[in-house]
C-alpha positions, 0 to 999 in steps of 0.5 A, a space after each residue: 588726182 586719181 582715185 580707186 573705189 575701195 571697200 570698207 568693212 566694219 564700223 559706220 561705213 560697213 559695206 560701202 564702196 567709196 572713191 579714195 585718192 591714191 598716191 604716186 605709187 598707186 596705193 591708197 593711204 595706210 589709214 583712213 579717218 572718218 569724222 562723225 559730227 554731233 548735233 549738240 556742239 561736241 567735237 566730232 567722233 573720229 573713226 579709224 580704218 586700216 588698209 589691208 589686202 583685199 585679195 592675195 594672189 598665188 604668189 602672195 602679192 596683194 591685188 587690190 585693197 580694202 579698209 577694215 575698221 580699227 576700234 582702238 582708233 590709234 593713228 599710226 605714229 610713223 614708220 616702225 624701224 626694226 632697231 627701235 624698241 617698243 615703248 
């Protein structure tokens, strides 16, 4: 499996560069979940990060990716089809 060093911005991983596995298209996943364990037996707190372009070239194409912290913490529920109404 191939991985890419990816920058994390905000949240508990702020400023860290971690290797993230990339898919068949060469892009990292759209969301990244980081569980934070607790010592007192409670279930772990899950932090969510969203993939955003790191740099945008002159033609508007992204060259590289980074993850930004998403405090709302809602995982994506699938593709957003243009003919579906928001709930």
